[in-house]
C-alpha positions as CSV (number, residue, x, y, z in Angstrom):
1,M,97.2,50.0,-8.7
2,K,98.5,46.4,-9.1
3,G,97.8,43.6,-6.9
4,L,99.7,40.3,-6.0
5,T,98.0,37.4,-4.9
6,D,97.4,33.5,-5.0
7,N,95.8,33.3,-1.4
8,P,92.9,35.6,-0.5
9,S,94.3,35.9,2.9
10,Y,97.4,37.6,1.6
11,I,96.9,40.3,-1.1
12,I,99.5,42.8,-1.5
13,E,98.5,45.9,-3.3
14,L,101.4,47.6,-5.0
15,M,101.0,51.3,-5.1
16,E,102.3,52.8,-8.3
17,E,103.8,56.3,-8.6
18,G,101.5,59.0,-7.5
19,V,99.3,56.6,-5.4
20,T,99.3,57.0,-1.6
21,L,98.5,55.1,1.3
22,E,95.3,57.3,1.8
23,D,94.2,56.2,-1.8
24,V,94.4,52.7,-0.5
25,V,92.3,53.6,2.5
26,D,89.8,55.3,0.3
27,G,89.4,52.3,-2.0
28,H,88.5,50.1,0.9
29,I,86.3,52.5,2.4
30,Y,84.4,52.6,-0.8
31,E,84.2,48.9,-0.9
32,Q,82.7,48.9,2.7
33,A,80.3,51.6,1.8
34,L,78.7,49.0,-0.7
35,A,78.8,46.4,2.1
36,E,78.4,46.4,5.8
37,K,80.9,49.2,6.7
38,N,82.9,46.9,8.9
39,A,86.2,48.3,10.3
40,F,89.5,47.2,8.7
41,V,93.1,47.6,8.9
42,V,95.7,48.7,6.2
43,A,99.2,47.4,6.6
44,D,102.0,49.3,4.8
45,L,104.7,46.6,4.5
46,G,106.9,49.4,2.9
47,S,107.0,51.1,6.3
48,L,108.7,47.9,7.7
49,M,111.4,48.5,5.1
50,R,111.8,52.1,5.7
51,Q,112.1,51.6,9.4
52,H,114.7,48.8,8.9
53,V,116.8,51.2,6.8
54,C,116.5,53.8,9.4
55,W,117.6,51.3,12.1
56,Q,120.6,50.3,10.2
57,T,121.7,53.9,9.3
58,I,121.4,55.1,13.0
59,V,122.3,52.2,15.2
60,P,124.0,49.7,12.8
61,H,126.0,48.2,15.9
62,L,122.7,47.0,17.5
63,Q,121.3,43.8,16.2
64,P,117.5,44.1,16.1
65,Y,115.5,41.3,17.8
66,F,111.8,41.7,17.1
67,P,109.4,41.0,20.1
68,V,106.7,38.8,18.6
69,K,104.2,40.2,21.3
70,S,104.4,43.6,19.4
71,N,102.8,42.1,16.3
72,S,102.3,38.5,15.4
73,N,100.8,39.0,12.0
74,P,102.3,36.2,10.0
75,L,103.2,38.5,6.8
76,V,104.8,41.0,9.1
77,I,107.0,38.2,10.9
78,E,107.8,36.9,7.2
79,V,109.0,40.2,6.1
80,L,111.1,40.9,9.2
81,A,112.5,37.4,9.1
82,S,113.6,38.1,5.4
83,L,115.2,41.2,6.6
84,G,117.4,39.1,8.8
85,L,116.0,40.2,12.3
86,G,116.2,37.9,15.4
87,F,113.1,37.3,17.4
88,V,112.0,37.4,21.1
89,C,109.2,34.9,21.8
90,A,107.1,34.6,24.8
91,N,105.3,31.2,24.3
92,K,105.1,28.2,22.0
93,A,102.7,29.6,19.6
94,E,105.2,32.6,19.0
95,V,108.1,30.3,18.8
96,N,106.4,28.1,16.1
97,L,105.3,31.1,14.1
98,V,109.0,32.2,13.9
99,L,110.4,28.8,13.1
100,E,107.8,28.4,10.3
101,N,109.3,31.4,8.8
102,G,112.8,29.9,8.5
103,V,114.4,31.7,11.5
104,P,117.2,29.6,12.8
105,P,117.0,28.7,16.4
106,E,120.1,30.5,17.3
107,N,118.3,33.8,16.4
108,I,115.6,33.2,18.8
109,I,115.2,34.3,22.6
110,L,112.6,32.7,24.7
111,S,111.7,35.5,27.1
112,G,109.6,35.6,30.3
113,V,110.6,35.5,33.6
114,C,108.1,32.8,34.6
115,K,107.9,30.2,31.9
116,Q,105.7,27.2,31.9
117,L,107.5,23.9,31.9
118,A,106.0,23.1,28.5
119,Q,107.6,26.3,27.2
120,I,111.0,25.2,28.4
121,K,110.6,21.7,27.1
122,H,109.5,23.1,23.8
123,A,112.6,25.3,23.5
124,A,114.8,22.4,24.2
125,K,113.0,20.3,21.6
126,N,113.4,22.9,19.0
127,N,117.2,23.6,19.9
128,I,116.4,27.3,21.1
129,Q,119.2,27.9,23.5
130,H,118.9,31.5,24.7
131,L,116.4,31.7,27.6
132,V,115.8,34.7,29.9
133,C,116.2,33.9,33.7
134,E,115.9,36.3,36.8
135,N,115.6,34.1,39.8
136,E,116.6,30.7,41.2
137,T,113.2,29.1,40.9
138,E,113.3,29.7,37.1
139,L,117.0,28.6,37.1
140,S,116.0,25.4,38.7
141,K,113.3,24.7,36.2
142,I,115.6,25.4,33.3
143,S,118.4,23.3,34.8
144,R,116.0,20.3,34.9
145,F,114.3,20.5,31.6
146,H,116.8,22.4,29.3
147,P,120.3,21.8,31.0
148,T,122.2,23.0,27.8
149,A,120.4,26.4,27.7
150,K,122.4,29.5,27.5
151,L,120.9,32.1,29.9
152,L,120.5,35.8,29.8
153,V,120.1,37.3,33.3
154,Q,117.2,39.8,33.4
155,L,118.6,42.7,35.2
156,T,116.2,45.1,36.7
157,T,116.6,48.9,36.1
158,E,115.5,51.9,38.1
159,A,113.6,53.3,35.0
160,H,111.6,50.1,34.6
161,A,110.9,49.7,38.1
162,A,109.3,53.3,38.1
163,E,107.0,52.4,35.5
164,T,105.6,49.2,36.9
165,S,104.3,48.3,40.4
166,M,105.8,44.7,40.1
167,A,109.6,44.4,40.2
168,F,110.8,42.4,37.3
169,G,114.4,41.3,36.9
170,S,117.2,40.5,39.4
171,S,118.8,43.3,41.3
172,L,122.5,43.7,40.9
173,K,122.8,42.7,44.6
174,S,121.1,39.3,43.8
175,C,123.2,38.7,40.7
176,R,126.1,37.1,42.2
177,H,123.9,34.6,44.1
178,L,122.0,33.7,41.0
179,L,125.3,33.3,39.0
180,E,126.6,31.1,41.8
181,A,123.6,28.9,41.8
182,A,123.9,28.6,38.0
183,K,127.6,27.5,38.4
184,E,126.6,24.9,41.0
185,L,123.9,23.6,38.7
186,G,126.0,23.5,35.6
187,V,124.0,25.9,33.6
188,Q,125.8,28.3,31.1
189,V,125.1,31.9,31.5
190,V,126.1,33.9,28.3
191,G,124.8,37.4,28.9
192,V,122.6,40.1,30.3
193,T,119.4,41.7,29.2
194,F,117.5,44.9,30.6
195,H,114.8,47.2,29.7
196,I,114.4,50.9,29.5
197,P,110.8,51.9,28.8
198,S,110.0,54.5,26.2
199,S,108.4,56.6,28.8
200,C,111.7,57.3,30.4
201,Q,112.4,61.1,30.5
202,D,116.2,60.9,31.3
203,L,117.8,58.4,28.9
204,Q,121.3,59.3,29.7
205,E,121.0,58.7,33.4
206,A,119.0,55.4,32.8
207,Y,121.4,53.9,30.4
208,T,124.3,55.1,32.4
209,H,122.9,53.0,35.5
210,A,121.8,50.1,33.4
211,L,125.0,49.6,31.3
212,S,127.1,50.1,34.5
213,D,125.2,47.5,36.3
214,A,125.4,45.2,33.3
215,R,129.3,45.6,33.2
216,C,129.4,44.5,37.0
217,V,127.4,41.4,36.2
218,F,129.8,40.6,33.2
219,D,132.7,41.0,35.6
220,M,131.1,38.9,38.5
221,A,130.4,36.1,35.8
222,A,134.1,36.3,34.7
223,E,135.3,35.7,38.2
224,L,133.0,32.5,38.3
225,G,134.4,31.3,35.1
226,F,131.5,32.2,32.8
227,N,132.3,33.6,29.3
228,M,129.5,36.0,28.6
229,D,129.2,37.6,25.2
230,V,125.5,38.9,24.8
231,L,124.2,42.2,26.0
232,D,120.5,42.8,25.2
233,I,119.4,46.5,25.9
234,G,115.8,45.7,25.4
235,G,113.1,47.8,24.0
236,G,111.7,51.3,24.5
237,F,112.0,52.5,21.0
238,T,109.1,54.6,19.9
239,G,109.4,54.5,16.2
240,S,110.7,58.1,16.0
241,E,113.8,58.6,14.2
242,C,114.6,61.5,16.7
243,Q,114.1,59.3,19.7
244,L,116.3,56.6,18.1
245,K,119.1,59.2,17.8
246,Q,118.6,60.3,21.4
247,V,119.1,56.7,22.5
248,E,122.1,56.3,20.2
249,S,123.6,59.6,21.7
250,A,123.1,58.2,25.2
251,I,124.5,54.6,24.7
252,R,127.3,55.0,22.2
253,P,129.9,56.5,24.7
254,L,128.7,53.9,27.5
255,L,129.2,51.0,24.9
256,D,132.5,52.2,23.9
257,A,133.6,52.4,27.5
258,Y,131.9,49.3,28.9
259,F,131.5,46.9,26.0
260,P,133.9,48.0,23.2
261,P,134.1,46.1,19.9
262,L,137.3,44.3,20.9
263,S,135.3,42.9,23.9
264,G,133.6,40.5,21.5
265,V,130.3,41.2,23.2
266,Q,127.4,41.1,20.7
267,V,124.8,43.9,21.5
268,L,121.2,43.2,20.8
269,A,118.0,45.4,21.2
270,E,114.4,44.7,20.9
271,P,112.7,47.3,18.6
272,G,109.1,46.3,18.6
273,G,106.8,49.2,18.2
274,F,109.8,51.0,16.2
275,Y,109.3,48.6,13.4
276,V,105.6,48.1,13.3
277,A,103.7,51.0,15.0
278,S,103.6,53.2,11.9
279,A,102.9,50.1,9.5
280,L,99.2,49.6,10.4
281,S,96.2,52.0,10.2
282,L,92.6,51.2,11.6
283,A,89.5,52.6,10.0
284,V,86.3,52.6,11.9
285,N,82.7,53.8,11.1
286,I,80.6,56.2,13.2
287,I,77.4,54.2,13.9
288,G,75.9,56.6,16.5
289,K,76.0,60.2,17.8
290,K,74.7,62.0,20.8
291,L,74.7,65.7,21.7
292,A,75.3,66.6,25.4
293,T,76.1,69.5,27.4
294,C,80.1,70.0,27.6
295,P,81.4,69.7,31.2
296,W,84.8,70.8,29.9
297,D,85.0,74.6,30.2
298,G,86.9,76.4,27.4
299,L,87.5,73.2,25.3
300,A,85.1,74.1,22.5
301,Q,87.1,76.2,20.0
302,D,84.4,77.5,17.7
303,G,84.5,81.2,18.8
304,N,81.4,81.2,20.9
305,N,82.0,78.4,23.5
306,D,78.5,77.3,23.5
307,N,79.4,74.1,25.6
308,T,78.5,71.7,22.8
309,E,79.8,68.1,23.4
310,F,79.6,65.2,21.1
311,L,79.5,61.6,22.1
312,Y,80.2,59.4,19.0
313,Y,79.8,55.5,18.9
314,M,82.0,53.5,16.5
315,N,81.6,49.9,15.3
316,E,84.7,48.7,17.2
317,G,85.7,49.3,20.8
318,V,87.7,48.0,23.6
319,Y,86.4,44.6,23.3
320,G,87.9,44.4,19.8
321,P,90.9,46.4,18.4
322,F,91.1,48.9,21.1
323,S,91.7,46.3,23.9
324,Q,94.8,48.0,25.0
325,K,92.7,50.7,26.7
326,L,91.5,48.2,29.1
327,L,95.3,47.7,30.1
328,G,95.6,51.5,30.9
329,N,97.0,52.5,27.5
330,T,96.0,55.6,26.0
331,I,94.3,55.7,22.6
332,A,95.6,58.7,20.5
333,A,92.8,60.7,18.7
334,P,92.0,59.8,15.1
335,S,91.6,61.9,12.1
336,V,88.5,62.2,10.2
337,H,88.5,60.5,6.9
338,K,88.7,63.0,3.9
339,H,88.5,66.1,6.1
340,S,91.2,68.7,6.0
341,L,90.6,71.0,9.1
342,C,90.5,74.8,8.4
343,A,91.8,77.1,10.7
344,E,88.4,78.7,11.1
345,E,86.5,75.6,11.4
346,A,84.9,74.8,14.7
347,V,86.0,71.8,16.7
348,Y,84.2,70.4,19.6
349,P,85.0,68.3,22.7
350,S,84.3,64.7,21.6
351,S,84.4,61.3,23.3
352,L,84.6,58.1,21.3
353,W,82.8,54.9,22.3
354,G,82.6,51.3,21.2
355,P,79.2,49.7,20.2
356,S,78.7,47.7,23.5
357,L,77.1,50.4,25.6
358,D,79.3,49.2,28.4
359,Q,80.7,51.9,30.7
360,L,84.1,50.5,30.1
361,D,83.9,50.8,26.2
362,Q,85.2,54.4,26.0
363,V,88.0,54.4,23.6
364,V,89.0,58.0,23.7
365,E,87.9,60.0,26.7
366,R,88.4,63.5,25.4
367,C,89.6,64.9,22.1
368,L,88.6,67.8,19.7
369,L,87.2,67.0,16.4
370,P,85.0,68.8,13.8
371,E,81.5,67.7,13.9
372,V,81.1,64.2,12.1
373,F,78.1,62.2,11.3
374,V,76.9,58.7,11.1
375,G,78.4,56.8,8.3
376,D,81.6,59.0,8.5
377,W,85.0,57.2,9.0
378,L,87.7,57.9,11.5
379,I,91.4,56.7,10.9
380,F,93.6,55.7,13.8
381,S,97.0,55.7,12.7
382,N,100.2,54.2,14.2
383,T,98.4,51.1,15.5
384,G,100.8,48.4,14.4
385,A,102.0,47.6,17.9
386,S,98.5,47.7,19.4
387,G,97.5,44.0,18.9
388,L,95.4,44.5,16.0
389,D,96.7,41.3,14.4
390,N,95.1,39.2,16.9
391,C,91.7,41.2,17.5
392,T,88.3,39.9,16.4
393,C,85.1,41.7,15.8
394,P,82.7,42.2,18.8
395,S,80.8,39.1,17.9
396,G,83.9,37.1,18.1
397,S,83.0,35.4,14.6
398,S,86.1,36.6,12.6
399,Q,89.2,38.8,12.6
400,L,89.3,42.3,11.2
401,P,90.2,42.3,7.5
402,V,93.7,43.4,6.9
403,Y,94.7,44.9,3.6
404,Y,98.6,44.7,2.7
405,T,100.1,47.4,0.6
406,A,103.5,48.6,-0.4
407,S,104.7,51.1,-3.0
408,V,106.4,49.8,-6.2
409,S,109.7,51.4,-5.0
410,D,109.4,50.1,-1.5
411,W,108.6,46.6,-2.9
412,D,111.8,46.9,-5.1
413,D,113.9,47.9,-2.1
414,M,112.3,44.9,-0.1
415,Q,113.6,42.4,-2.8
416,E,117.0,43.9,-3.1
417,A,117.3,43.7,0.7
418,G,116.3,40.0,0.5
419,V,112.8,39.8,1.3
420,A,111.7,36.8,-0.5
421,L,108.2,35.7,0.8
422,D,107.9,31.9,0.6
423,S,106.9,31.2,-3.1
424,A,105.2,27.8,-1.9
425,M,102.7,29.8,0.1
426,K,102.5,33.1,-1.8
427,T,103.1,33.0,-5.6
428,F,101.6,36.5,-6.4
429,S,100.0,37.2,-9.8
430,V,99.6,40.7,-11.2
431,G,96.1,42.0,-11.3
432,Q,94.4,45.4,-11.6
433,Y,93.1,47.0,-8.3
434,S,89.9,48.7,-8.5
435,A,88.3,50.5,-5.8
């Protein structure tokens, strides 16, 4: 396996033919076994390229704008910027990160329904014109501190309202008053944005309502003299090719009816997790183990139902890379490193805990695993949209190490697609990788 590097922070390991991502994980586990057995992340940059190709193949008519909040890893942002994506930023730090990667201001949207004045001023200073707005208070702020802004009206949807206890976005009923206020203040309104969550069960109905409402807002705006030409259908893309095809099937006839190509409306989408979820994998080490009586009748699948339950303690928890659990998100069960489960093998009810001994530090409440031991490794896949790029170790002393990799074929495809990592920052030299 070859490596490219001139900066210890960014080493991209090129996987030659026959080498797999599991081999890369194996190599770094071997390294950690000789050291302190710290948790680490492996980032497959080739996955970003494969997801981009999938997006372009299935929904070429949707211009992808990546929400930086999904993953703000600088190298991930650099690759996506080189692929030509636009970006949705929620604060000054995200804006600066994107600008540093050469993204033109016209390809940046400043999101957030309640923006600080400093954020609005920063957008104006950097010529970022597209801002999201949902209410008159926000409109008033923008008119004072960024009067040349081009607003996207945040439209609420039934599907989004059902997912959260707080109402975000302007209702269709309120949109006319908001548009009239913008007209009076002399602020330009250029489009509509909405969001359908990935948890939505009826995509057809959700997009039918949302796109119908969006069309109504466009018509209202036209009556008031606005020339709107941007429609942002938001996120809600899981990363599954199957789910993306379902979204395409739901929106294609609706877009043809409400926003046909001849209308001149540019249709955007915000595929965050779609691009990055599968790109990152987290490896954690088992540091403790307890045996307890199993309260979950019938879960043990070892043939004798002896009510065995294991509690495992890992070297990372909710105060580190699993912080999303504190926000109510579910952490999927991991796989056991170098363990192929046989049909006859016993699996046991297991709970996974972080190292803090805090009652909140339960990462996975209930899953079935074969018996594992202190020193074994667990692999949490599809963690690219889980905030791993910003998390620190429990001590807060340093960030988790991230090891970047890509297959030779993926790397070639990335270069052909225009991915050119800044040579001033990363002039990679070829070396031999050894685990």
